[in-house]
N, C-alpha and C positions, 0 to 999 in steps of 0.2 A: 608132797609131790604135786598133788592136784592144785594146791594154792599157787604154785609156780606157773602152772599152765593156764589158770583162770585168773583174770584180773577182777576181783570182786567189785571194785568201783564201776568198771565198765559194764559188768554183768548187771548190776543194780540199775544203772542208768538206762541200759537197753531194755531191761525188764519194765521199767517205768514207762518208757515211750511206747513199747509194745502193748502194755496193759491199757494205756490211755487210748491208743488207736483201736484196739479190739473192742473196748467198752463203748465206743461211738456207735457201733452197729446195733446192739440191743437197746441202748438208750434211745437211738433214733426210732427204732421199731416201737418202743413203748410210747413215745411221745407223738409219733406220726402214723403209726399202724402201717408201716412200709419198710420192707427189708431192703437195705442199700449196702451191699457188701463192699462196694467201691469206696465207701467212707474210710476204710482201712488205709487207703493210699492218699486220702485228701487231708488238707489242713482245715481248721475251723471245726465247729461243733463241740458237743459235750462229751467228755471233759476236754479241756485244753491240753493237748499233748506238749505244747510249748511250756506251759506252766509246770506240768508234771516233770518234764525233763530238767528244767533249770532249778526247780526247788529241790528235787532229789539230788542233783549234782552239788548244789550249794550246801545242803545239810550234811551230805556225806563228807565233804571237804571240812566243814566245821567240826564234825564229830571226830574225824581222823587226824586232821592237821592242826586243829584248834581254832576256836572262834576269834582268836586274836591274830591269826596268821595273815600274811599278805595274800595267800591263795584264797582264803575265805573272803577277804575284802574284794578281790577281783571277781570271784564267783558271784557274790552278792550284787555287785555293781552290774555285772552282765545280766543277772536275773531281772533286775529292775528294768534294764533296757529292753530285754526280750518281752517281758510282760507288758510294758508300756506299749511297745510296738504291736503286740497281739491284740490289745484292747482298744487301741486308738487308730493307728495308721491303717492296719489291715482291715479293720472293721469298716472304716470309712470307704476304703476302696471297694468293698463289697456293696455298699450302698450305691456307689457310683455305677458299678456294673448293673445293679438292678434298674437304676434310672435309665441308663443307656439302652438296656434291653427293652424297656417300656417305650422309650422314644423311637427306637427302631421299629417296634411293633406298630405303634401309632402311625408312623410315616408310611409303612407298608400297607396299611388299611385306609390311607387317605384322610386320617383324622388330624385336627389341629392339635397343637401341643400347648400345655400349660406353661407358664413362665416361671416355674419354681426354680430357685437357685440351688445348685449342689454345693455342699460344704467341700472345701478344698483341703481339708486337713487330713482298717478292715480287720476282721478277725473275730475276737471273742467277746461275749458279754461278760460283765463282772462275775456272774454266777459260774460260768464256764471256767474262768480263770481261777476262781476260788476252789472249785471242786478239783481242778487239775493240780493246784498247789497242795491241797490236802492229800491227793493221791500220791504225789511226789514225796511228801513228808512221810506218809505211811510206808511206802516202799523203802525209802532210805532207812527208816527205823527198823523195819523187818530185817533188812539185810545187815544192818549194824548189829542187831541182837543175834542174828543167825551166824554171822561170820566172825564176830569178835567177842 
């Protein structure tokens, strides 16, 4: 009866995301000696909840539907897109924001600006993505071994 009320796939995926978001707070404290509870609601940081979410989803689909299934192929493709976006596009946008904040600060204080060009191509470092992926894989395996 409980199995009919609880979708174990969705529970595992939500657990993966929630775990990654919660872990950002103590990891940030360990590395920066500063408690920032608002990190729970933010993107970016260690570990990548994007990577955690998509790797958990993809592995669960592979384990339950088969690694030869169309659903696994779609999930894997979407995982590549999300992880690429998290490590490249979103990360670069973060660099843009840092540079724009610097420019604004310099203008407000009457300083001249350097002429460094911004890359036009944000998000996570490769390490953050790797740890997020390992977390997603771990949670998927724990749920698979627990529920099936």
